[in-house]
DOSEVEX-44896 format. One record per residue (C-alpha): residue number from 1; residue in one letter; x negated, y, z negated. Coordinates in steps of 0.1 Angstrom, whole numbers, always signed. Layout:
# DOSEVEX-44896
+-------+-------+-------+-------+-------+
| palum | kolza |  east | north |    up |
+-------+-------+-------+-------+-------+
|   NUM |     A |     X |     Y |     Z |
...
+-------+-------+-------+-------+-------+
This chain:
# DOSEVEX-44896
+-------+-------+-------+-------+-------+
| palum | kolza |  east | north |    up |
+-------+-------+-------+-------+-------+
|     1 |     X |  +276 |  -221 |  -625 |
|     2 |     X |  +255 |  -250 |  -637 |
|     3 |     X |  +253 |  -263 |  -602 |
|     4 |     X |  +240 |  -229 |  -589 |
|     5 |     X |  +214 |  -227 |  -617 |
|     6 |     X |  +202 |  -262 |  -608 |
|     7 |     X |  +199 |  -253 |  -571 |
|     8 |     X |  +180 |  -221 |  -579 |
|     9 |     X |  +158 |  -239 |  -603 |
|    10 |     X |  +150 |  -266 |  -578 |
|    11 |     X |  +142 |  -240 |  -551 |
|    12 |     X |  +119 |  -221 |  -575 |
|    13 |     X |  +101 |  -254 |  -584 |
|    14 |     X |   +97 |  -262 |  -547 |
|    15 |     X |   +83 |  -227 |  -540 |
|    16 |     X |   +58 |  -230 |  -568 |
|    17 |     X |   +47 |  -265 |  -556 |
|    18 |     X |   +42 |  -253 |  -520 |
|    19 |     X |   +21 |  -223 |  -532 |
|    20 |     X |    -1 |  -244 |  -556 |
|    21 |     X |    -7 |  -274 |  -533 |
|    22 |     X |   -39 |  -258 |  -518 |
|    23 |     X |   -52 |  -251 |  -553 |
|    24 |     X |   -46 |  -287 |  -564 |
|    25 |     X |   -63 |  -300 |  -533 |
|    26 |     X |   -93 |  -277 |  -538 |
|    27 |     X |   -95 |  -288 |  -575 |
|    28 |     X |   -98 |  -324 |  -563 |
|    29 |     X |  -125 |  -315 |  -538 |
|    30 |     X |  -145 |  -296 |  -565 |
|    31 |     X |  -142 |  -325 |  -589 |
|    32 |     X |  -155 |  -348 |  -563 |
|    33 |     X |  -184 |  -327 |  -550 |
|    34 |     X |  -195 |  -308 |  -581 |
|    35 |     X |  -228 |  -319 |  -598 |
|    36 |     X |  -237 |  -312 |  -634 |
|    37 |     X |  -271 |  -297 |  -627 |
|    38 |     X |  -284 |  -260 |  -628 |
|    39 |     X |  -302 |  -247 |  -598 |
|    40 |     X |  -320 |  -215 |  -586 |
|    41 |     X |  -304 |  -184 |  -601 |
|    42 |     X |  -290 |  -204 |  -630 |
|    43 |     X |  -325 |  -208 |  -643 |
|    44 |     X |  -325 |  -171 |  -651 |
|    45 |     X |  -301 |  -180 |  -680 |
|    46 |     X |  -326 |  -203 |  -697 |
|    47 |     X |  -347 |  -175 |  -713 |
|    48 |     X |  -314 |  -162 |  -728 |
|    49 |     X |  -308 |  -196 |  -744 |
|    50 |     X |  -344 |  -196 |  -757 |
|    51 |     X |  -339 |  -162 |  -772 |
|    52 |     X |  -307 |  -174 |  -789 |
|    53 |     X |  -327 |  -202 |  -804 |
|    54 |     X |  -351 |  -177 |  -819 |
|    55 |     X |  -323 |  -152 |  -828 |
|    56 |     X |  -338 |  -125 |  -806 |
|    57 |     X |  -312 |  -122 |  -779 |
|    58 |     X |  -301 |   -86 |  -776 |
|    59 |     X |  -278 |   -63 |  -756 |
|    60 |     X |  -306 |   -54 |  -733 |
|    61 |     X |  -311 |   -90 |  -722 |
|    62 |     X |  -274 |   -93 |  -712 |
|    63 |     X |  -274 |   -59 |  -696 |
|    64 |     X |  -305 |   -62 |  -675 |
|    65 |     X |  -302 |   -63 |  -637 |
|    66 |     X |  -300 |   -94 |  -616 |
|    67 |     X |  -313 |   -82 |  -582 |
|    68 |     X |  -291 |   -51 |  -577 |
|    69 |     X |  -262 |   -64 |  -598 |
|    70 |     X |  -252 |   -57 |  -633 |
|    71 |     X |  -236 |   -90 |  -642 |
|    72 |     X |  -232 |   -81 |  -679 |
|    73 |     X |  -197 |   -95 |  -684 |
|    74 |     X |  -200 |  -129 |  -666 |
|    75 |     X |  -235 |  -134 |  -679 |
|    76 |     X |  -223 |  -128 |  -715 |
|    77 |     X |  -195 |  -153 |  -710 |
|    78 |     X |  -219 |  -179 |  -694 |
|    79 |     X |  -245 |  -176 |  -721 |
|    80 |     X |  -222 |  -180 |  -751 |
|    81 |     X |  -200 |  -206 |  -733 |
|    82 |     X |  -232 |  -226 |  -724 |
|    83 |     X |  -244 |  -224 |  -760 |
|    84 |     X |  -211 |  -240 |  -771 |
|    85 |     X |  -211 |  -269 |  -747 |
|    86 |     X |  -249 |  -275 |  -741 |
|    87 |     X |  -245 |  -258 |  -708 |
|    88 |     X |  -223 |  -282 |  -690 |
|    89 |     X |  -222 |  -268 |  -654 |
|    90 |     X |  -189 |  -284 |  -648 |
|    91 |     X |  -173 |  -262 |  -675 |
|    92 |     X |  -187 |  -231 |  -656 |
|    93 |     X |  -171 |  -244 |  -624 |
|    94 |     X |  -138 |  -251 |  -641 |
|    95 |     X |  -139 |  -216 |  -655 |
|    96 |     X |  -144 |  -202 |  -620 |
|    97 |     X |  -114 |  -222 |  -608 |
|    98 |     X |   -93 |  -208 |  -636 |
|    99 |     X |  -104 |  -172 |  -630 |
|   100 |     X |   -97 |  -176 |  -592 |
|   101 |     X |   -61 |  -187 |  -602 |
|   102 |     X |   -59 |  -155 |  -623 |
|   103 |     X |   -68 |  -134 |  -593 |
|   104 |     X |   -44 |  -153 |  -571 |
|   105 |     X |   -16 |  -145 |  -596 |
|   106 |     X |   -22 |  -108 |  -588 |
|   107 |     X |   -19 |  -116 |  -551 |
|   108 |     X |   +14 |  -134 |  -557 |
|   109 |     X |   +28 |  -103 |  -576 |
|   110 |     X |   +16 |   -80 |  -548 |
|   111 |     X |   +32 |  -101 |  -521 |
|   112 |     X |   +65 |  -104 |  -540 |
|   113 |     X |   +67 |   -66 |  -542 |
|   114 |     X |   +57 |   -61 |  -505 |
|   115 |     X |   +85 |   -51 |  -480 |
|   116 |     X |   +90 |   -86 |  -466 |
|   117 |     X |  +122 |  -104 |  -457 |
|   118 |     X |  +131 |  -131 |  -483 |
|   119 |     X |  +127 |  -158 |  -457 |
|   120 |     X |   +92 |  -146 |  -449 |
|   121 |     X |   +79 |  -142 |  -484 |
|   122 |     X |   +74 |  -179 |  -491 |
|   123 |     X |   +58 |  -183 |  -457 |
|   124 |     X |   +33 |  -156 |  -465 |
|   125 |     X |   +26 |  -170 |  -500 |
|   126 |     X |   +19 |  -204 |  -485 |
|   127 |     X |    -5 |  -190 |  -459 |
|   128 |     X |   -22 |  -168 |  -485 |
|   129 |     X |   -27 |  -198 |  -508 |
|   130 |     X |   -42 |  -218 |  -479 |
|   131 |     X |   -67 |  -190 |  -472 |
|   132 |     X |   -75 |  -181 |  -508 |
|   133 |     X |   -82 |  -217 |  -519 |
|   134 |     X |   -99 |  -227 |  -487 |
|   135 |     X |  -132 |  -246 |  -491 |
|   136 |     X |  -147 |  -222 |  -466 |
|   137 |     X |  -164 |  -204 |  -496 |
|   138 |     X |  -179 |  -238 |  -506 |
|   139 |     X |  -210 |  -222 |  -521 |
|   140 |     X |  -189 |  -204 |  -547 |
|   141 |     X |  -166 |  -233 |  -556 |
|   142 |     X |  -193 |  -258 |  -566 |
|   143 |     X |  -220 |  -235 |  -581 |
|   144 |     X |  -212 |  -225 |  -616 |
|   145 |     X |  -234 |  -193 |  -613 |
|   146 |     X |  -208 |  -178 |  -590 |
|   147 |     X |  -184 |  -171 |  -618 |
|   148 |     X |  -194 |  -135 |  -614 |
|   149 |     X |  -178 |  -134 |  -579 |
|   150 |     X |  -144 |  -148 |  -591 |
|   151 |     X |  -143 |  -124 |  -620 |
|   152 |     X |  -151 |   -94 |  -598 |
|   153 |     X |  -124 |  -104 |  -572 |
|   154 |     X |   -98 |  -111 |  -599 |
|   155 |     X |  -105 |   -77 |  -615 |
|   156 |     X |  -102 |   -60 |  -581 |
|   157 |     X |   -69 |   -76 |  -573 |
|   158 |     X |   -54 |   -68 |  -606 |
|   159 |     X |   -66 |   -32 |  -602 |
|   160 |     X |   -46 |   -29 |  -570 |
|   161 |     X |   -16 |   -44 |  -586 |
|   162 |     X |   -17 |   -20 |  -616 |
|   163 |     X |   -21 |   +10 |  -593 |
|   164 |     X |    +8 |    -3 |  -571 |
|   165 |     X |   +31 |    -3 |  -601 |
|   166 |     X |   +25 |   +33 |  -609 |
|   167 |     X |   +48 |   +51 |  -584 |
|   168 |     X |   +79 |   +31 |  -595 |
|   169 |     X |   +72 |   +36 |  -632 |
|   170 |     X |   +82 |   +65 |  -655 |
|   171 |     X |   +61 |   +81 |  -682 |
|   172 |     X |   +46 |   +67 |  -705 |
|   173 |     X |   +46 |   +34 |  -685 |
|   174 |     X |   +30 |   +51 |  -656 |
|   175 |     X |    +0 |   +60 |  -678 |
|   176 |     X |    -2 |   +24 |  -690 |
|   177 |     X |    -5 |   +11 |  -655 |
|   178 |     X |   -32 |   +36 |  -648 |
|   179 |     X |   -51 |   +26 |  -680 |
|   180 |     X |   -48 |   -11 |  -670 |
|   181 |     X |   -62 |    -3 |  -635 |
|   182 |     X |   -92 |   +16 |  -651 |
|   183 |     X |   -98 |   -13 |  -674 |
|   184 |     X |   -99 |   -39 |  -647 |
|   185 |     X |  -119 |   -17 |  -623 |
|   186 |     X |  -145 |   -13 |  -651 |
|   187 |     X |  -146 |   -51 |  -655 |
|   188 |     X |  -152 |   -54 |  -617 |
|   189 |     X |  -180 |   -28 |  -619 |
|   190 |     X |  -200 |   -49 |  -644 |
|   191 |     X |  -194 |   -83 |  -627 |
|   192 |     X |  -211 |   -76 |  -594 |
|   193 |     X |  -229 |   -48 |  -575 |
|   194 |     X |  -200 |   -45 |  -550 |
|   195 |     X |  -175 |   -42 |  -579 |
|   196 |     X |  -183 |    -5 |  -580 |
|   197 |     X |  -165 |    +0 |  -547 |
|   198 |     X |  -132 |    -8 |  -563 |
|   199 |     X |  -131 |   +29 |  -574 |
|   200 |     X |  -131 |   +40 |  -538 |
|   201 |     X |  -105 |   +14 |  -529 |
|   202 |     X |   -83 |   +26 |  -558 |
|   203 |     X |   -88 |   +62 |  -547 |
|   204 |     X |   -75 |   +52 |  -512 |
|   205 |     X |   -44 |   +38 |  -529 |
|   206 |     X |   -38 |   +69 |  -549 |
|   207 |     X |   -41 |   +90 |  -518 |
|   208 |     X |   -16 |   +68 |  -499 |
|   209 |     X |    +8 |   +68 |  -528 |
|   210 |     X |    +5 |  +106 |  -532 |
|   211 |     X |    -3 |  +103 |  -569 |
|   212 |     X |    -4 |  +133 |  -593 |
|   213 |     X |   -34 |  +155 |  -594 |
|   214 |     X |   -40 |  +145 |  -631 |
|   215 |     X |   -42 |  +109 |  -620 |
|   216 |     X |   -68 |  +116 |  -594 |
|   217 |     X |   -89 |  +134 |  -620 |
|   218 |     X |   -86 |  +106 |  -646 |
|   219 |     X |   -94 |   +80 |  -620 |
|   220 |     X |  -123 |   +99 |  -606 |
|   221 |     X |  -138 |  +107 |  -640 |
|   222 |     X |  -135 |   +71 |  -652 |
|   223 |     X |  -151 |   +59 |  -620 |
|   224 |     X |  -180 |   +83 |  -621 |
|   225 |     X |  -187 |   +75 |  -657 |
|   226 |     X |  -187 |   +37 |  -650 |
|   227 |     X |  -211 |   +41 |  -621 |
|   228 |     X |  -234 |   +65 |  -640 |
|   229 |     X |  -236 |   +39 |  -669 |
|   230 |     X |  -243 |   +12 |  -643 |
|   231 |     X |  -274 |   +30 |  -630 |
|   232 |     X |  -289 |   +39 |  -664 |
|   233 |     X |  -323 |   +23 |  -663 |
|   234 |     X |  -317 |    +9 |  -628 |
|   235 |     X |  -347 |    -2 |  -608 |
|   236 |     X |  -346 |    -9 |  -570 |
|   237 |     X |  -352 |   -46 |  -567 |
|   238 |     X |  -380 |   -60 |  -545 |
|   239 |     X |  -367 |   -69 |  -510 |
|   240 |     X |  -339 |   -44 |  -512 |
|   241 |     X |  -336 |   -26 |  -478 |
|   242 |     X |  -336 |   +12 |  -480 |
|   243 |     X |  -306 |   +29 |  -465 |
|   244 |     X |  -327 |   +47 |  -440 |
|   245 |     X |  -337 |   +14 |  -424 |
|   246 |     X |  -300 |    +9 |  -414 |
|   247 |     X |  -303 |   +37 |  -390 |
|   248 |     X |  -335 |   +23 |  -376 |
|   249 |     X |  -320 |   -11 |  -369 |
|   250 |     X |  -284 |    -3 |  -360 |
|   251 |     X |  -278 |   -34 |  -339 |
|   252 |     X |  -289 |   -57 |  -367 |
|   253 |     X |  -267 |   -39 |  -391 |
|   254 |     X |  -237 |   -40 |  -368 |
|   255 |     X |  -242 |   -77 |  -361 |
|   256 |     X |  -246 |   -86 |  -398 |
|   257 |     X |  -215 |   -65 |  -406 |
|   258 |     X |  -193 |   -81 |  -380 |
|   259 |     X |  -205 |  -116 |  -390 |
|   260 |     X |  -196 |  -108 |  -426 |
|   261 |     X |  -161 |   -98 |  -416 |
|   262 |     X |  -156 |  -127 |  -393 |
|   263 |     X |  -172 |  -155 |  -414 |
|   264 |     X |  -140 |  -168 |  -428 |
|   265 |     X |  -130 |  -178 |  -392 |
|   266 |     X |  -162 |  -189 |  -377 |
|   267 |     X |  -195 |  -203 |  -391 |
|   268 |     X |  -218 |  -196 |  -362 |
|   269 |     X |  -233 |  -162 |  -354 |
|   270 |     X |  -216 |  -156 |  -321 |
|   271 |     X |  -182 |  -168 |  -332 |
|   272 |     X |  -183 |  -148 |  -364 |
|   273 |     X |  -193 |  -116 |  -346 |
|   274 |     X |  -165 |  -121 |  -321 |
|   275 |     X |  -140 |  -129 |  -349 |
|   276 |     X |  -152 |   -99 |  -369 |
|   277 |     X |  -148 |   -76 |  -339 |
|   278 |     X |  -113 |   -89 |  -333 |
|   279 |     X |  -104 |   -85 |  -370 |
|   280 |     X |  -116 |   -48 |  -370 |
|   281 |     X |   -96 |   -40 |  -338 |
|   282 |     X |   -64 |   -56 |  -352 |
|   283 |     X |   -70 |   -38 |  -385 |
|   284 |     X |   -73 |    -4 |  -367 |
|   285 |     X |   -42 |   -10 |  -346 |
|   286 |     X |   -22 |   -21 |  -377 |
|   287 |     X |   -32 |   +10 |  -397 |
|   288 |     X |   -23 |   +32 |  -367 |
|   289 |     X |   +12 |   +17 |  -366 |
|   290 |     X |   +16 |   +21 |  -403 |
|   291 |     X |    +6 |   +58 |  -400 |
|   292 |     X |   +28 |   +65 |  -369 |
|   293 |     X |   +58 |   +48 |  -385 |
|   294 |     X |   +52 |   +64 |  -419 |
|   295 |     X |   +49 |   +31 |  -436 |
|   296 |     X |   +16 |   +36 |  -454 |
|   297 |     X |   +30 |   +39 |  -489 |
|   298 |     X |   +48 |    +6 |  -491 |
|   299 |     X |   +16 |   -12 |  -480 |
|   300 |     X |    -7 |    +9 |  -502 |
|   301 |     X |   -23 |   -21 |  -521 |
|   302 |     X |   -33 |   -38 |  -488 |
|   303 |     X |   -48 |    -5 |  -476 |
|   304 |     X |   -68 |    -1 |  -508 |
|   305 |     X |   -79 |   -37 |  -507 |
|   306 |     X |   -90 |   -33 |  -470 |
|   307 |     X |  -110 |    -2 |  -479 |
|   308 |     X |  -128 |   -22 |  -506 |
|   309 |     X |  -136 |   -51 |  -483 |
|   310 |     X |  -149 |   -29 |  -455 |
|   311 |     X |  -171 |   -10 |  -479 |
|   312 |     X |  -184 |   -41 |  -496 |
|   313 |     X |  -193 |   -55 |  -462 |
|   314 |     X |  -212 |   -23 |  -453 |
|   315 |     X |  -231 |   -23 |  -487 |
|   316 |     X |  -241 |   -60 |  -483 |
|   317 |     X |  -252 |   -56 |  -447 |
|   318 |     X |  -273 |   -26 |  -457 |
|   319 |     X |  -290 |   -41 |  -488 |
|   320 |     X |  -297 |   -75 |  -470 |
|   321 |     X |  -307 |   -61 |  -436 |
|   322 |     X |  -341 |   -77 |  -437 |
|   323 |     X |  -325 |  -111 |  -439 |
|   324 |     X |  -308 |  -105 |  -405 |
|   325 |     X |  -275 |  -116 |  -391 |
|   326 |     X |  -278 |  -151 |  -407 |
|   327 |     X |  -273 |  -134 |  -441 |
|   328 |     X |  -238 |  -123 |  -430 |
|   329 |     X |  -229 |  -159 |  -424 |
|   330 |     X |  -234 |  -169 |  -461 |
|   331 |     X |  -203 |  -187 |  -473 |
|   332 |     X |  -203 |  -168 |  -506 |
|   333 |     X |  -193 |  -136 |  -488 |
|   334 |     X |  -161 |  -151 |  -475 |
|   335 |     X |  -147 |  -147 |  -511 |
|   336 |     X |  -145 |  -110 |  -503 |
|   337 |     X |  -140 |  -109 |  -466 |
|   338 |     X |  -110 |  -132 |  -466 |
|   339 |     X |   -92 |  -106 |  -487 |
|   340 |     X |   -91 |   -84 |  -456 |
|   341 |     X |   -75 |  -112 |  -436 |
|   342 |     X |   -49 |  -118 |  -463 |
|   343 |     X |   -40 |   -81 |  -465 |
|   344 |     X |   -37 |   -76 |  -428 |
|   345 |     X |   -17 |  -108 |  -425 |
|   346 |     X |    +8 |   -96 |  -450 |
|   347 |     X |   +12 |   -63 |  -433 |
|   348 |     X |   +15 |   -78 |  -398 |
|   349 |     X |   +42 |  -102 |  -410 |
|   350 |     X |   +61 |   -73 |  -426 |
|   351 |     X |   +59 |   -52 |  -394 |
|   352 |     X |   +69 |   -81 |  -370 |
|   353 |     X |   +98 |   -92 |  -392 |
|   354 |     X |  +113 |   -58 |  -397 |
|   355 |     X |  +137 |   -52 |  -368 |
|   356 |     X |  +129 |   -23 |  -345 |
|   357 |     X |   +94 |   -15 |  -359 |
|   358 |     X |   +73 |   -34 |  -334 |
|   359 |     X |   +95 |   -61 |  -318 |
|   360 |     X |  +130 |   -59 |  -304 |
|   361 |     X |  +158 |   -62 |  -330 |
|   362 |     X |  +172 |   -93 |  -313 |
|   363 |     X |  +141 |  -114 |  -321 |
|   364 |     X |  +147 |  -135 |  -351 |
|   365 |     X |  +124 |  -137 |  -382 |
|   366 |     X |  +122 |  -175 |  -378 |
|   367 |     X |  +108 |  -172 |  -343 |
|   368 |     X |   +82 |  -147 |  -355 |
|   369 |     X |   +71 |  -169 |  -384 |
|   370 |     X |   +68 |  -200 |  -361 |
|   371 |     X |   +46 |  -181 |  -337 |
|   372 |     X |   +24 |  -167 |  -365 |
|   373 |     X |   +22 |  -202 |  -380 |
|   374 |     X |   +11 |  -217 |  -347 |
|   375 |     X |   -16 |  -191 |  -343 |
|   376 |     X |   -28 |  -194 |  -379 |
|   377 |     X |   -29 |  -232 |  -380 |
|   378 |     X |   -61 |  -239 |  -359 |
|   379 |     X |   -79 |  -210 |  -376 |
|   380 |     X |   -71 |  -224 |  -411 |
|   381 |     X |   -79 |  -259 |  -400 |
|   382 |     X |  -113 |  -248 |  -387 |
|   383 |     X |  -121 |  -230 |  -420 |
|   384 |     X |  -112 |  -262 |  -439 |
|   385 |     X |  -134 |  -283 |  -416 |
|   386 |     X |  -164 |  -260 |  -419 |
|   387 |     X |  -158 |  -256 |  -456 |
|   388 |     X |  -157 |  -294 |  -463 |
|   389 |     X |  -189 |  -299 |  -443 |
|   390 |     X |  -207 |  -272 |  -462 |
|   391 |     X |  -194 |  -285 |  -496 |
|   392 |     X |  -205 |  -320 |  -488 |
|   393 |     X |  -240 |  -310 |  -476 |
|   394 |     X |  -246 |  -287 |  -507 |
|   395 |     X |  -234 |  -315 |  -530 |
|   396 |     X |  -260 |  -339 |  -514 |
|   397 |     X |  -287 |  -313 |  -521 |
|   398 |     X |  -275 |  -309 |  -557 |
|   399 |     X |  -275 |  -346 |  -562 |
|   400 |     X |  -310 |  -349 |  -550 |
|   401 |     X |  -321 |  -323 |  -576 |
|   402 |     X |  -301 |  -341 |  -602 |
|   403 |     X |  -320 |  -373 |  -595 |
|   404 |     X |  -355 |  -361 |  -588 |
|   405 |     X |  -356 |  -337 |  -617 |
|   406 |     X |  -352 |  -366 |  -641 |
|   407 |     X |  -386 |  -379 |  -633 |
|   408 |     X |  -413 |  -373 |  -660 |
|   409 |     X |  -433 |  -353 |  -634 |
|   410 |     X |  -410 |  -341 |  -606 |
|   411 |     X |  -425 |  -335 |  -572 |
|   412 |     X |  -434 |  -301 |  -558 |
|   413 |     X |  -405 |  -303 |  -534 |
|   414 |     X |  -381 |  -310 |  -562 |
|   415 |     X |  -393 |  -281 |  -583 |
|   416 |     X |  -393 |  -258 |  -553 |
|   417 |     X |  -356 |  -265 |  -547 |
|   418 |     X |  -348 |  -260 |  -584 |
|   419 |     X |  -364 |  -226 |  -587 |
|   420 |     X |  -381 |  -216 |  -555 |
|   421 |     X |  -399 |  -184 |  -566 |
|   422 |     X |  -423 |  -203 |  -589 |
|   423 |     X |  -425 |  -241 |  -594 |
|   424 |     X |  -445 |  -236 |  -626 |
|   425 |     X |  -417 |  -217 |  -642 |
|   426 |     X |  -393 |  -243 |  -629 |
|   427 |     X |  -413 |  -271 |  -646 |
|   428 |     X |  -415 |  -252 |  -679 |
|   429 |     X |  -378 |  -244 |  -680 |
|   430 |     X |  -368 |  -279 |  -669 |
|   431 |     X |  -388 |  -293 |  -697 |
|   432 |     X |  -370 |  -271 |  -722 |
|   433 |     X |  -336 |  -282 |  -708 |
|   434 |     X |  -346 |  -319 |  -712 |
|   435 |     X |  -358 |  -312 |  -748 |
|   436 |     X |  -326 |  -295 |  -758 |
|   437 |     X |  -303 |  -318 |  -736 |
|   438 |     X |  -289 |  -288 |  -719 |
|   439 |     X |  -276 |  -286 |  -683 |
|   440 |     X |  -267 |  -323 |  -681 |
|   441 |     X |  -301 |  -336 |  -692 |
+-------+-------+-------+-------+-------+
């Protein structure tokens, strides 16, 4: 018995190590490339710190919009955390890594409950870890401001997990899972503009799982209230593209949308558009197979997650239409679009390794996994290559700001890169940082 326990313990340790290796590698890259200097949007936090000094910081300051986003929760965390550590940007970045790990934990739990053969589960977890902790979203990993993205994504993933637990639970546990999902969906709503769409992704899950009418009503009322509160005092930001313009420029919208979906695979416009088109076709075929084979319910969280990603892509492509297709290539969006790849990947592995669903019963699971691994390897390698290049280049830019901003009178170019809307504001806020020894100064 002791020998069996040792074997099982060793196997579990090996599985955990395999799954966490990409996170460990990413942590090393972030530690190497991160720079303790605030830039651009982070300078919007400085007035908050100034108000804290004068004891005038109020709820309205934390609640106010940032472009079209209500980042109330991450902004509150950043302000009070920065106050405690003199705004060390490395602490923000480390917090982002920890929050990303929290979101990944929800993914692990979802995969462990997915209808996968035991031999395929570790394979899927390993690939998911490689994707999730890929440096392809380099802009997010080494910019402390992006904590809002990781918080939103973690909340979305935990929402899907809580809703997935409902059908297999009895009262009152069923109500507890629903309450947990409402709580995390509310968190997502006030972390990022696209967080509101989690309510529609969750609704898709409830439909697939054939939930009770009461649960639809509770979920719908909670979502409507959260969104109504979001838009209290809302003002359309400058540069925000009206919805009507989407219909006037359909080709730009389609190109931006496809680039958004395909960006985790390719970094150039043509490659991302082709990849996005391919991903959408594969997604449609996969959903059709699930529907025909009556397998929608076991894969409900991936359907809900897919709905969320597709809607988030449409919302971003609409609101940033004036920026053109190049905007869809921003590395920050891969934090969301890669979730569609992960979800579709899990479902495809499940379909291909289940005898008689898609492939002949005589085809072994090992052969299927080897084939998928060979197809995935160059794609993952390309994402890591592009991510490392982007991370290095952005780190060089941050180091330039770190050095040039320490001059008594920084150059116009230096101030412009610090806070491009207004160099005079940049100089004033930079002087305050130096005086208070905040932000690494």
